N, CA and C atoms as an extended XYZ file, in Angstrom:
564
Properties=species:S:1:pos:R:3:atomname:S:1:resname:S:1:resid:I:1 pbc="F F F"
N         0.909       -1.153       -0.021 N   MET     1
C         0.018       -0.066        0.011 CA  MET     1
C         0.868        1.221        0.006 C   MET     1
N         0.399        2.306       -0.582 N   PHE     2
C         1.193        3.503       -0.649 CA  PHE     2
C         0.447        4.696       -0.087 C   PHE     2
N         1.065        5.548        0.626 N   ILE     3
C         0.445        6.786        1.171 CA  ILE     3
C         1.161        7.928        0.513 C   ILE     3
N         0.502        8.816       -0.135 N   ILE     4
C         1.070        9.931       -0.870 CA  ILE     4
C         1.435       11.031        0.136 C   ILE     4
N         2.734       11.293        0.256 N   GLN     5
C         3.266       12.383        1.206 CA  GLN     5
C         3.164       13.703        0.516 C   GLN     5
N         3.528       13.789       -0.793 N   SER     6
C         3.504       14.977       -1.573 CA  SER     6
C         3.299       14.584       -3.059 C   SER     6
N         2.796       15.523       -3.748 N   GLY     7
C         2.600       15.258       -5.251 CA  GLY     7
C         1.190       14.656       -5.533 C   GLY     7
N         1.007       14.234       -6.804 N   ARG     8
C        -0.324       13.655       -7.093 CA  ARG     8
C        -0.065       12.359       -7.954 C   ARG     8
N        -0.971       11.493       -7.830 N   VAL     9
C        -0.801       10.170       -8.527 CA  VAL     9
C        -2.140        9.868       -9.236 C   VAL     9
N        -1.967        9.558      -10.520 N   ARG    10
C        -3.092        9.184      -11.361 CA  ARG    10
C        -3.234        7.579      -11.375 C   ARG    10
N        -4.491        7.225      -11.091 N   ILE    11
C        -4.836        5.798      -11.068 CA  ILE    11
C        -5.678        5.487      -12.355 C   ILE    11
N        -5.266        4.551      -13.080 N   THR    12
C        -5.937        4.171      -14.369 CA  THR    12
C        -6.174        2.634      -14.433 C   THR    12
N        -7.082        2.251      -15.283 N   ARG    13
C        -7.334        0.867      -15.563 CA  ARG    13
C        -7.708        0.682      -17.002 C   ARG    13
N        -7.112       -0.351      -17.738 N   ARG    14
C        -7.473       -0.549      -19.129 CA  ARG    14
C        -8.716       -1.375      -19.066 C   ARG    14
N        -9.707       -0.909      -19.842 N   VAL    15
C       -11.016       -1.598      -19.930 CA  VAL    15
C       -11.470       -1.562      -21.420 C   VAL    15
N       -11.553       -2.778      -21.929 N   GLY    16
C       -12.016       -2.895      -23.355 CA  GLY    16
C       -11.221       -2.038      -24.310 C   GLY    16
N        -9.848       -2.065      -24.182 N   GLY    17
C        -9.084       -1.289      -25.049 CA  GLY    17
C        -8.867        0.183      -24.694 C   GLY    17
N        -9.678        0.692      -23.870 N   LEU    18
C        -9.517        2.063      -23.420 CA  LEU    18
C        -8.872        2.160      -22.103 C   LEU    18
N        -8.023        3.187      -21.918 N   GLU    19
C        -7.457        3.469      -20.658 CA  GLU    19
C        -8.384        4.441      -19.898 C   GLU    19
N        -8.894        4.008      -18.791 N   MET    20
C        -9.872        4.828      -17.990 CA  MET    20
C        -9.178        5.367      -16.790 C   MET    20
N        -9.410        6.570      -16.554 N   GLU    21
C        -8.877        7.270      -15.371 CA  GLU    21
C        -9.864        6.951      -14.279 C   GLU    21
N        -9.384        6.388      -13.171 N   LEU    22
C       -10.229        6.089      -12.059 CA  LEU    22
C       -10.122        7.238      -11.015 C   LEU    22
N        -8.974        7.861      -10.870 N   ALA    23
C        -8.856        8.888       -9.925 CA  ALA    23
C        -7.514        9.621      -10.082 C   ALA    23
N        -7.448       10.871       -9.598 N   VAL    24
C        -6.163       11.545       -9.445 CA  VAL    24
C        -6.044       11.847       -7.975 C   VAL    24
N        -5.149       11.268       -7.271 N   LEU    25
C        -5.079       11.302       -5.814 CA  LEU    25
C        -4.034       12.364       -5.435 C   LEU    25
N        -4.397       13.267       -4.486 N   PRO    26
C        -3.410       14.273       -3.926 CA  PRO    26
C        -2.699       13.814       -2.721 C   PRO    26
N        -1.838       14.607       -2.220 N   ALA    27
C        -1.134       14.259       -0.950 CA  ALA    27
C        -2.142       13.954        0.146 C   ALA    27
N        -1.840       12.991        0.994 N   GLY    28
C        -2.660       12.534        2.064 CA  GLY    28
C        -3.669       11.366        1.694 C   GLY    28
N        -3.687       11.091        0.378 N   GLU    29
C        -4.520        9.916       -0.046 CA  GLU    29
C        -3.637        8.668       -0.091 C   GLU    29
N        -4.275        7.539       -0.181 N   PHE    30
C        -3.616        6.303       -0.244 CA  PHE    30
C        -4.173        5.484       -1.439 C   PHE    30
N        -3.332        4.480       -1.889 N   PHE    31
C        -3.707        3.571       -2.893 CA  PHE    31
C        -3.005        2.245       -2.698 C   PHE    31
N        -3.525        1.250       -3.349 N   GLY    32
C        -2.906       -0.095       -3.336 CA  GLY    32
C        -3.347       -0.984       -2.144 C   GLY    32
N        -4.339       -0.435       -1.418 N   GLU    33
C        -4.720       -1.163       -0.217 CA  GLU    33
C        -5.450       -2.443       -0.535 C   GLU    33
N        -6.167       -2.528       -1.688 N   MET    34
C        -6.848       -3.707       -2.035 CA  MET    34
C        -5.957       -4.956       -2.231 C   MET    34
N        -4.749       -4.676       -2.739 N   ALA    35
C        -3.811       -5.760       -2.957 CA  ALA    35
C        -3.377       -6.402       -1.549 C   ALA    35
N        -3.259       -5.510       -0.679 N   ILE    36
C        -2.904       -6.061        0.752 CA  ILE    36
C        -4.122       -6.710        1.444 C   ILE    36
N        -5.285       -6.136        1.378 N   VAL    37
C        -6.478       -6.635        1.954 CA  VAL    37
C        -6.878       -7.999        1.389 C   VAL    37
N        -6.870       -8.034        0.047 N   ASN    38
C        -7.323       -9.255       -0.640 CA  ASN    38
C        -6.240      -10.230       -0.994 C   ASN    38
N        -4.929       -9.774       -0.763 N   ASN    39
C        -3.764      -10.566       -1.187 CA  ASN    39
C        -3.800      -11.034       -2.586 C   ASN    39
N        -4.109      -10.159       -3.474 N   ARG    40
C        -4.241      -10.434       -4.944 CA  ARG    40
C        -3.369       -9.397       -5.762 C   ARG    40
N        -3.107       -9.695       -7.040 N   PRO    41
C        -2.274       -8.748       -7.783 CA  PRO    41
C        -3.107       -7.474       -7.976 C   PRO    41
N        -2.379       -6.430       -8.240 N   ARG    42
C        -2.960       -5.124       -8.416 CA  ARG    42
C        -3.827       -5.161       -9.678 C   ARG    42
N        -4.895       -4.316       -9.678 N   SER    43
C        -5.855       -4.284      -10.761 CA  SER    43
C        -5.847       -3.035      -11.511 C   SER    43
N        -5.003       -1.995      -11.051 N   ALA    44
C        -4.901       -0.682      -11.689 CA  ALA    44
C        -3.449       -0.266      -11.786 C   ALA    44
N        -3.316        0.795      -12.527 N   THR    45
C        -1.914        1.306      -12.793 CA  THR    45
C        -1.909        2.726      -12.008 C   THR    45
N        -0.773        2.909      -11.349 N   ALA    46
C        -0.586        4.208      -10.681 CA  ALA    46
C         0.675        4.884      -11.277 C   ALA    46
N         0.490        6.161      -11.681 N   VAL    47
C         1.575        6.931      -12.249 CA  VAL    47
C         1.643        8.300      -11.570 C   VAL    47
N         2.765        8.683      -11.074 N   ALA    48
C         2.960        9.984      -10.518 CA  ALA    48
C         2.874       11.067      -11.695 C   ALA    48
N         1.936       11.986      -11.538 N   ILE    49
C         1.771       12.988      -12.572 CA  ILE    49
C         2.487       14.370      -12.267 C   ILE    49
N         3.094       14.387      -11.052 N   GLU    50
C         4.053       15.391      -10.770 CA  GLU    50
C         4.976       14.825       -9.661 C   GLU    50
N         6.060       15.349       -9.417 N   ASP    51
C         6.950       14.798       -8.414 CA  ASP    51
C         6.219       14.411       -7.191 C   ASP    51
N         6.416       13.143       -6.765 N   ALA    52
C         5.728       12.687       -5.574 CA  ALA    52
C         6.570       11.843       -4.683 C   ALA    52
N         6.257       12.067       -3.371 N   LEU    53
C         6.885       11.206       -2.336 CA  LEU    53
C         5.805       10.346       -1.777 C   LEU    53
N         6.099        9.038       -1.807 N   VAL    54
C         5.114        8.082       -1.285 CA  VAL    54
C         5.730        7.195       -0.142 C   VAL    54
N         4.954        6.922        0.831 N   LEU    55
C         5.343        6.010        1.873 CA  LEU    55
C         4.853        4.619        1.557 C   LEU    55
N         5.737        3.660        1.601 N   VAL    56
C         5.289        2.237        1.223 CA  VAL    56
C         5.064        1.524        2.563 C   VAL    56
N         3.876        0.854        2.571 N   ILE    57
C         3.390        0.129        3.741 CA  ILE    57
C         3.203       -1.404        3.273 C   ILE    57
N         3.956       -2.253        3.957 N   ASP    58
C         3.794       -3.686        3.588 CA  ASP    58
C         2.568       -4.214        4.377 C   ASP    58
N         2.179       -5.418        4.005 N   GLY    59
C         0.933       -6.041        4.587 CA  GLY    59
C         1.017       -6.228        6.097 C   GLY    59
N         2.186       -6.646        6.586 N   GLN    60
C         2.351       -6.783        8.009 CA  GLN    60
C         2.251       -5.442        8.847 C   GLN    60
N         2.838       -4.440        8.310 N   THR    61
C         2.718       -3.135        8.938 CA  THR    61
C         1.279       -2.631        8.862 C   THR    61
N         0.665       -2.772        7.734 N   PHE    62
C        -0.770       -2.377        7.542 CA  PHE    62
C        -1.633       -3.018        8.600 C   PHE    62
N        -1.557       -4.242        8.720 N   GLU    63
C        -2.333       -5.043        9.746 CA  GLU    63
C        -1.964       -4.510       11.170 C   GLU    63
N        -0.773       -4.287       11.526 N   ALA    64
C        -0.433       -3.767       12.793 CA  ALA    64
C        -1.008       -2.452       12.990 C   ALA    64
N        -1.009       -1.544       11.990 N   MET    65
C        -1.563       -0.270       12.051 CA  MET    65
C        -3.056       -0.284       12.402 C   MET    65
N        -3.797       -1.144       11.635 N   ILE    66
C        -5.214       -1.248       11.834 CA  ILE    66
C        -5.564       -1.842       13.274 C   ILE    66
N        -4.825       -2.835       13.604 N   ARG    67
C        -5.040       -3.516       14.985 CA  ARG    67
C        -4.709       -2.527       16.093 C   ARG    67
N        -3.697       -1.693       15.882 N   GLY    68
C        -3.238       -0.810       16.999 CA  GLY    68
C        -4.001        0.479       17.118 C   GLY    68
N        -4.790        0.836       16.116 N   SER    69
C        -5.412        2.164       16.161 CA  SER    69
C        -6.809        2.126       15.572 C   SER    69
N        -7.773        2.253       16.480 N   ALA    70
C        -9.158        2.335       15.992 CA  ALA    70
C        -9.398        3.561       15.126 C   ALA    70
N        -8.689        4.678       15.354 N   GLU    71
C        -8.848        5.827       14.542 CA  GLU    71
C        -8.394        5.613       13.079 C   GLU    71
N        -7.257        4.919       12.950 N   ILE    72
C        -6.860        4.582       11.563 CA  ILE    72
C        -7.786        3.674       10.840 C   ILE    72
N        -8.311        2.668       11.617 N   ALA    73
C        -9.282        1.742       11.058 CA  ALA    73
C       -10.583        2.467       10.619 C   ALA    73
N       -11.036        3.342       11.451 N   ILE    74
C       -12.294        4.127       11.121 CA  ILE    74
C       -12.051        4.960        9.876 C   ILE    74
N       -10.884        5.696        9.883 N   ARG    75
C       -10.602        6.557        8.676 CA  ARG    75
C       -10.528        5.707        7.385 C   ARG    75
N        -9.898        4.505        7.450 N   MET    76
C        -9.809        3.661        6.347 CA  MET    76
C       -11.239        3.226        5.852 C   MET    76
N       -12.085        2.755        6.866 N   ILE    77
C       -13.347        2.320        6.489 CA  ILE    77
C       -14.170        3.479        5.856 C   ILE    77
N       -14.069        4.692        6.422 N   LYS    78
C       -14.772        5.875        5.774 CA  LYS    78
C       -14.283        6.099        4.384 C   LYS    78
N       -12.981        6.088        4.152 N   LYS    79
C       -12.444        6.329        2.824 CA  LYS    79
C       -12.834        5.250        1.896 C   LYS    79
N       -12.764        4.039        2.292 N   LEU    80
C       -13.166        2.833        1.427 CA  LEU    80
C       -14.676        2.949        1.112 C   LEU    80
N       -15.441        3.421        2.083 N   SER    81
C       -16.870        3.621        1.798 CA  SER    81
C       -17.151        4.652        0.738 C   SER    81
N       -16.431        5.788        0.844 N   ASP    82
C       -16.510        6.816       -0.177 CA  ASP    82
C       -16.141        6.304       -1.500 C   ASP    82
N       -15.070        5.537       -1.598 N   ARG    83
C       -14.616        5.015       -2.885 CA  ARG    83
C       -15.631        3.914       -3.420 C   ARG    83
N       -16.371        3.201       -2.594 N   LEU    84
C       -17.300        2.291       -2.998 CA  LEU    84
C       -18.518        3.004       -3.627 C   LEU    84
N       -18.914        4.142       -2.932 N   GLU    85
C       -19.982        5.043       -3.445 CA  GLU    85
C       -19.603        5.605       -4.862 C   GLU    85
N       -18.371        6.040       -5.010 N   GLN    86
C       -17.860        6.522       -6.251 CA  GLN    86
C       -17.853        5.375       -7.335 C   GLN    86
N       -17.533        4.285       -6.952 N   ALA    87
C       -17.522        3.023       -7.864 CA  ALA    87
C       -18.934        2.767       -8.341 C   ALA    87
N       -19.894        2.819       -7.383 N   ASP    88
C       -21.321        2.635       -7.756 CA  ASP    88
C       -21.787        3.672       -8.793 C   ASP    88
N       -21.373        4.918       -8.546 N   GLN    89
C       -21.792        5.977       -9.456 CA  GLN    89
C       -21.144        5.788      -10.864 C   GLN    89
N       -19.869        5.310      -10.876 N   GLN    90
C       -19.172        4.965      -12.123 CA  GLN    90
C       -19.861        3.905      -12.794 C   GLN    90
N       -20.279        2.804      -12.099 N   ILE    91
C       -20.973        1.745      -12.751 CA  ILE    91
C       -22.286        2.145      -13.323 C   ILE    91
N       -23.013        2.971      -12.618 N   GLU    92
C       -24.294        3.527      -13.076 CA  GLU    92
C       -24.084        4.304      -14.393 C   GLU    92
N       -22.998        5.119      -14.431 N   MET    93
C       -22.684        5.918      -15.620 CA  MET    93
C       -22.308        4.984      -16.789 C   MET    93
N       -21.594        3.946      -16.558 N   LEU    94
C       -21.120        3.058      -17.581 CA  LEU    94
C       -22.258        2.167      -18.124 C   LEU    94
N       -23.334        2.062      -17.414 N   LEU    95
C       -24.484        1.333      -17.963 CA  LEU    95
C       -25.200        2.087      -19.148 C   LEU    95
N       -24.920        3.390      -19.199 N   TYR    96
C       -25.419        4.211      -20.378 CA  TYR    96
C       -24.547        3.817      -21.548 C   TYR    96
N       -25.206        3.165      -22.637 N   ARG    97
C       -24.380        2.776      -23.761 CA  ARG    97
C       -24.210        3.871      -24.749 C   ARG    97
N       -25.143        4.842      -24.799 N   GLU    98
C       -25.137        5.983      -25.784 CA  GLU    98
C       -24.195        7.040      -25.257 C   GLU    98
N       -23.245        7.585      -26.039 N   PRO    99
C       -22.270        8.539      -25.530 CA  PRO    99
C       -22.899        9.801      -25.016 C   PRO    99
N       -23.936       10.347      -25.541 N   ASN   100
C       -24.639       11.491      -25.047 CA  ASN   100
C       -25.089       11.308      -23.603 C   ASN   100
N       -25.881       10.128      -23.447 N   HIS   101
C       -26.392        9.773      -22.115 CA  HIS   101
C       -25.294        9.709      -21.060 C   HIS   101
N       -24.203        8.924      -21.476 N   ARG   102
C       -23.105        8.721      -20.547 CA  ARG   102
C       -22.511       10.034      -20.120 C   ARG   102
N       -22.164       10.833      -21.090 N   LEU   103
C       -21.446       12.103      -20.783 CA  LEU   103
C       -22.417       13.103      -19.898 C   LEU   103
N       -23.616       13.174      -20.324 N   VAL   104
C       -24.537       14.021      -19.552 CA  VAL   104
C       -24.679       13.541      -18.034 C   VAL   104
N       -24.827       12.179      -17.891 N   HIS   105
C       -24.921       11.688      -16.544 CA  HIS   105
C       -23.595       11.940      -15.775 C   HIS   105
N       -22.471       11.789      -16.356 N   PHE   106
C       -21.250       12.013      -15.700 CA  PHE   106
C       -21.093       13.490      -15.339 C   PHE   106
N       -21.379       14.408      -16.266 N   LEU   107
C       -21.232       15.837      -16.005 CA  LEU   107
C       -22.094       16.279      -14.830 C   LEU   107
N       -23.332       15.721      -14.784 N   ARG   108
C       -24.278       16.066      -13.670 CA  ARG   108
C       -23.663       15.632      -12.360 C   ARG   108
N       -23.118       14.345      -12.329 N   GLN   109
C       -22.573       13.858      -11.008 CA  GLN   109
C       -21.312       14.680      -10.681 C   GLN   109
N       -20.487       14.885      -11.671 N   GLU   110
C       -19.216       15.668      -11.392 CA  GLU   110
C       -19.485       17.096      -10.919 C   GLU   110
N       -20.499       17.805      -11.477 N   ALA   111
C       -20.807       19.140      -11.086 CA  ALA   111
C       -21.277       19.116       -9.636 C   ALA   111
N       -22.095       18.109       -9.298 N   GLN   112
C       -22.570       18.046       -7.889 CA  GLN   112
C       -21.525       17.664       -6.894 C   GLN   112
N       -20.562       16.797       -7.351 N   ARG   113
C       -19.523       16.284       -6.525 CA  ARG   113
C       -18.364       17.313       -6.356 C   ARG   113
N       -17.848       17.741       -7.480 N   ALA   114
C       -16.636       18.554       -7.429 CA  ALA   114
C       -16.694       19.895       -8.173 C   ALA   114
N       -17.908       20.274       -8.587 N   GLY   115
C       -18.042       21.596       -9.314 CA  GLY   115
C       -17.784       22.753       -8.429 C   GLY   115
N       -17.289       23.805       -9.094 N   ARG   116
C       -16.949       24.999       -8.318 CA  ARG   116
C       -17.933       26.077       -8.813 C   ARG   116
N       -18.473       26.973       -7.878 N   PRO   117
C       -19.311       28.021       -8.346 CA  PRO   117
C       -18.577       28.952       -9.354 C   PRO   117
N       -19.369       29.379      -10.314 N   HIS   118
C       -18.753       30.300      -11.405 CA  HIS   118
C       -19.873       31.302      -11.643 C   HIS   118
N       -19.462       32.428      -12.200 N   ALA   119
C       -20.336       33.506      -12.478 CA  ALA   119
C       -21.558       33.161      -13.307 C   ALA   119
N       -21.304       32.179      -14.245 N   THR   120
C       -22.392       31.786      -15.192 CA  THR   120
C       -22.842       30.294      -14.912 C   THR   120
N       -22.514       29.754      -13.791 N   GLY   121
C       -22.985       28.308      -13.547 CA  GLY   121
C       -22.051       27.641      -12.589 C   GLY   121
N       -21.706       26.393      -12.949 N   VAL   122
C       -20.827       25.561      -12.185 CA  VAL   122
C       -19.667       25.096      -13.102 C   VAL   122
N       -18.489       25.400      -12.603 N   ALA   123
C       -17.243       25.014      -13.401 CA  ALA   123
C       -16.812       23.653      -13.042 C   ALA   123
N       -16.445       22.878      -14.123 N   VAL   124
C       -15.910       21.616      -13.933 CA  VAL   124
C       -14.545       21.530      -14.575 C   VAL   124
N       -13.612       21.203      -13.934 N   GLY   125
C       -12.191       21.367      -14.361 CA  GLY   125
C       -11.675       20.151      -15.048 C   GLY   125
N       -12.419       19.614      -16.083 N   LEU   126
C       -11.877       18.456      -16.867 CA  LEU   126
C       -11.901       18.882      -18.290 C   LEU   126
N       -10.888       18.590      -19.003 N   ASN   127
C       -10.825       18.894      -20.472 CA  ASN   127
C       -11.357       17.654      -21.224 C   ASN   127
N       -11.493       17.744      -22.536 N   GLU   128
C       -12.029       16.682      -23.381 CA  GLU   128
C       -11.353       15.341      -23.188 C   GLU   128
N        -9.969       15.390      -23.131 N   ARG   129
C        -9.208       14.116      -23.066 CA  ARG   129
C        -9.613       13.475      -21.641 C   ARG   129
N        -9.606       14.300      -20.564 N   GLN   130
C        -9.890       13.779      -19.273 CA  GLN   130
C       -11.214       13.231      -19.226 C   GLN   130
N       -12.242       13.945      -19.814 N   LEU   131
C       -13.624       13.448      -19.881 CA  LEU   131
C       -13.648       12.129      -20.574 C   LEU   131
N       -13.046       11.954      -21.692 N   ALA   132
C       -12.965       10.735      -22.446 CA  ALA   132
C       -12.538        9.587      -21.557 C   ALA   132
N       -11.421        9.804      -20.796 N   GLU   133
C       -10.873        8.826      -19.926 CA  GLU   133
C       -11.748        8.443      -18.839 C   GLU   133
N       -12.498        9.412      -18.298 N   ARG   134
C       -13.324        9.184      -17.111 CA  ARG   134
C       -14.620        8.472      -17.554 C   ARG   134
N       -15.148        8.754      -18.737 N   VAL   135
C       -16.378        8.089      -19.035 CA  VAL   135
C       -16.189        6.898      -20.003 C   VAL   135
N       -15.031        6.612      -20.409 N   GLY   136
C       -14.806        5.368      -21.205 CA  GLY   136
C       -15.298        5.470      -22.686 C   GLY   136
N       -15.006        6.674      -23.214 N   LEU   137
C       -15.395        6.987      -24.564 CA  LEU   137
C       -14.213        7.461      -25.366 C   LEU   137
N       -14.277        7.375      -26.691 N   HIS   138
C       -13.193        7.977      -27.484 CA  HIS   138
C       -13.287        9.469      -27.525 C   HIS   138
N       -12.190       10.128      -27.697 N   ALA   139
C       -12.159       11.565      -27.626 CA  ALA   139
C       -13.111       12.226      -28.655 C   ALA   139
N       -13.262       11.635      -29.810 N   ASP   140
C       -14.218       12.257      -30.834 CA  ASP   140
C       -15.653       12.015      -30.414 C   ASP   140
N       -16.020       11.057      -29.616 N   GLU   141
C       -17.371       10.846      -29.155 CA  GLU   141
C       -17.654       11.905      -28.138 C   GLU   141
N       -16.691       12.178      -27.307 N   VAL   142
C       -16.820       13.247      -26.231 CA  VAL   142
C       -16.941       14.671      -26.947 C   VAL   142
N       -16.155       14.875      -27.933 N   ARG   143
C       -16.159       16.159      -28.609 CA  ARG   143
C       -17.590       16.397      -29.250 C   ARG   143
N       -18.029       15.389      -29.945 N   GLN   144
C       -19.390       15.522      -30.558 CA  GLN   144
C       -20.438       15.719      -29.535 C   GLN   144
N       -20.389       14.986      -28.443 N   ALA   145
C       -21.379       15.191      -27.430 CA  ALA   145
C       -21.329       16.523      -26.831 C   ALA   145
N       -20.079       17.058      -26.533 N   LEU   146
C       -19.888       18.391      -25.983 CA  LEU   146
C       -20.412       19.453      -27.000 C   LEU   146
N       -20.178       19.151      -28.288 N   ASP   147
C       -20.667       20.154      -29.280 CA  ASP   147
C       -22.214       20.290      -29.147 C   ASP   147
N       -22.919       19.130      -29.070 N   ARG   148
C       -24.367       19.142      -28.934 CA  ARG   148
C       -24.834       19.850      -27.628 C   ARG   148
N       -24.128       19.638      -26.580 N   LEU   149
C       -24.491       20.287      -25.348 CA  LEU   149
C       -24.221       21.794      -25.361 C   LEU   149
N       -23.121       22.157      -26.051 N   GLU   150
C       -22.828       23.580      -26.201 CA  GLU   150
C       -23.889       24.250      -27.091 C   GLU   150
N       -24.248       23.567      -28.191 N   LEU   151
C       -25.269       24.079      -29.110 CA  LEU   151
C       -26.567       24.289      -28.333 C   LEU   151
N       -26.884       23.361      -27.474 N   ALA   152
C       -28.166       23.452      -26.565 CA  ALA   152
C       -28.056       24.411      -25.507 C   ALA   152
N       -26.868       25.046      -25.325 N   LYS   153
C       -26.581       26.061      -24.326 CA  LYS   153
C       -26.627       25.521      -22.930 C   LYS   153
N       -26.251       24.181      -22.780 N   LEU   154
C       -26.252       23.580      -21.476 CA  LEU   154
C       -24.848       23.675      -20.860 C   LEU   154
N       -23.816       23.803      -21.693 N   ILE   155
C       -22.363       24.034      -21.258 CA  ILE   155
C       -21.786       25.047      -22.107 C   ILE   155
N       -20.679       25.479      -21.624 N   ARG   156
C       -19.776       26.398      -22.253 CA  ARG   156
C       -18.315       25.956      -21.949 C   ARG   156
N       -17.571       25.686      -23.073 N   ARG   157
C       -16.082       25.335      -22.878 CA  ARG   157
C       -15.347       26.524      -22.564 C   ARG   157
N       -14.316       26.360      -21.650 N   SER   158
C       -13.421       27.408      -21.299 CA  SER   158
C       -12.632       27.758      -22.599 C   SER   158
N       -12.187       29.035      -22.699 N   SER   159
C       -11.427       29.422      -23.904 CA  SER   159
C       -10.085       28.810      -23.988 C   SER   159
N        -9.483       28.384      -22.849 N   ASP   160
C        -8.179       27.802      -22.844 CA  ASP   160
C        -8.202       26.234      -22.905 C   ASP   160
N        -9.424       25.634      -22.897 N   GLY   161
C        -9.634       24.162      -23.082 CA  GLY   161
C        -9.362       23.457      -21.773 C   GLY   161
N        -9.396       24.189      -20.630 N   SER   162
C        -9.032       23.469      -19.337 CA  SER   162
C       -10.250       22.957      -18.692 C   SER   162
N       -11.468       23.243      -19.145 N   GLY   163
C       -12.646       22.747      -18.508 CA  GLY   163
C       -13.902       23.278      -19.149 C   GLY   163
N       -14.959       23.243      -18.432 N   LEU   164
C       -16.265       23.753      -18.951 CA  LEU   164
C       -17.076       24.393      -17.895 C   LEU   164
N       -18.089       25.059      -18.199 N   VAL   165
C       -19.019       25.617      -17.255 CA  VAL   165
C       -20.449       25.178      -17.634 C   VAL   165
N       -21.104       24.528      -16.612 N   ILE   166
C       -22.458       24.066      -16.775 CA  ILE   166
C       -23.456       25.122      -16.340 C   ILE   166
N       -24.272       25.607      -17.239 N   ALA   167
C       -25.125       26.692      -16.931 CA  ALA   167
C       -26.040       26.413      -15.727 C   ALA   167
N       -26.757       25.258      -15.796 N   GLU   168
C       -27.695       24.859      -14.698 CA  GLU   168
C       -27.608       23.343      -14.622 C   GLU   168
N       -27.134       22.837      -13.503 N   VAL   169
C       -26.955       21.385      -13.309 CA  VAL   169
C       -28.279       20.681      -13.458 C   VAL   169
N       -29.361       21.283      -12.952 N   GLY   170
C       -30.681       20.590      -13.055 CA  GLY   170
C       -31.160       20.447      -14.528 C   GLY   170
N       -30.734       21.319      -15.446 N   LYS   171
C       -31.085       21.156      -16.801 CA  LYS   171
C       -30.418       19.953      -17.436 C   LYS   171
N       -29.243       19.582      -16.931 N   LEU   172
C       -28.590       18.352      -17.436 CA  LEU   172
C       -29.467       17.142      -17.137 C   LEU   172
N       -30.095       17.064      -15.925 N   GLN   173
C       -31.008       15.977      -15.627 CA  GLN   173
C       -32.200       16.057      -16.501 C   GLN   173
N       -32.675       17.229      -16.816 N   ASP   174
C       -33.832       17.402      -17.722 CA  ASP   174
C       -33.446       16.880      -19.133 C   ASP   174
N       -32.262       17.193      -19.526 N   PHE   175
C       -31.809       16.770      -20.904 CA  PHE   175
C       -31.537       15.270      -20.899 C   PHE   175
N       -31.065       14.670      -19.823 N   LEU   176
C       -30.914       13.224      -19.736 CA  LEU   176
C       -32.279       12.542      -19.744 C   LEU   176
N       -33.238       13.072      -19.050 N   ASP   177
C       -34.525       12.577      -19.140 CA  ASP   177
C       -35.140       12.643      -20.587 C   ASP   177
N       -34.926       13.685      -21.206 N   PHE   178
C       -35.299       13.855      -22.579 CA  PHE   178
C       -34.698       12.810      -23.529 C   PHE   178
N       -33.329       12.647      -23.324 N   LEU   179
C       -32.654       11.612      -24.121 CA  LEU   179
C       -33.224       10.253      -23.924 C   LEU   179
N       -33.532        9.902      -22.665 N   GLU   180
C       -34.038        8.545      -22.306 CA  GLU   180
C       -35.422        8.384      -22.950 C   GLU   180
N       -36.321        9.542      -22.910 N   MET   181
C       -37.618        9.402      -23.451 CA  MET   181
C       -37.551        9.209      -25.000 C   MET   181
N       -36.586        9.954      -25.584 N   LYS   182
C       -36.371        9.936      -27.019 CA  LYS   182
C       -35.933        8.449      -27.430 C   LYS   182
N       -35.052        7.870      -26.659 N   GLU   183
C       -34.592        6.541      -27.000 CA  GLU   183
C       -35.716        5.507      -26.790 C   GLU   183
N       -36.455        5.671      -25.732 N   ARG   184
C       -37.527        4.695      -25.369 CA  ARG   184
C       -38.667        4.750      -26.387 C   ARG   184
N       -39.079        5.975      -26.736 N   PHE   185
C       -40.217        6.050      -27.668 CA  PHE   185
C       -39.945        6.418      -29.072 C   PHE   185
N       -38.663        6.639      -29.356 N   GLY   186
C       -38.239        6.948      -30.732 CA  GLY   186
C       -38.626        8.311      -31.047 C   GLY   186
N       -37.879        8.882      -32.083 N   ALA   187
C       -38.101       10.269      -32.464 CA  ALA   187
C       -37.997       10.288      -33.989 C   ALA   187
N       -38.766       11.153      -34.662 N   PRO   188
C       -38.650       11.268      -36.057 CA  PRO   188
C       -37.342       11.778      -36.562 C   PRO   188
């Protein structure tokens, strides 16, 4: 297991030929705990995306830490519970087969989870490449879906390409409902 002392680490996993970003972890976070807990090979790839200092904890030390400190055990349980909730949300998003559905669902969740207030809505700091990695789509599918959302005035891309602004998060849900109705009942 690794605890990030400084820097940031990107966690990815290859799924169906696509490299999907699972998380970008800052200092204070940990990763690799599942290999210790389950005693199985690692299922994801971790890459430092800036200079990082990590503390390596072996299985025996990890077990001693958990046994010796209820506070550490409770923090681990809470963090793992948060990660399980995020995994559930990611599974829900991946169940949408249509790129527009998947992207709109993800943007709504991301705006609620990590969006920052902006003068014209809610800012989401993910560019097209990052969105493609997070939703498991090709970059051109994400670009086309974002073009449609921008045309509908639901989002606006930042001029420097570093992210986008969602005008009203609630309207994304309305749009998702519309897409689902359109798919269910067909459209001319």
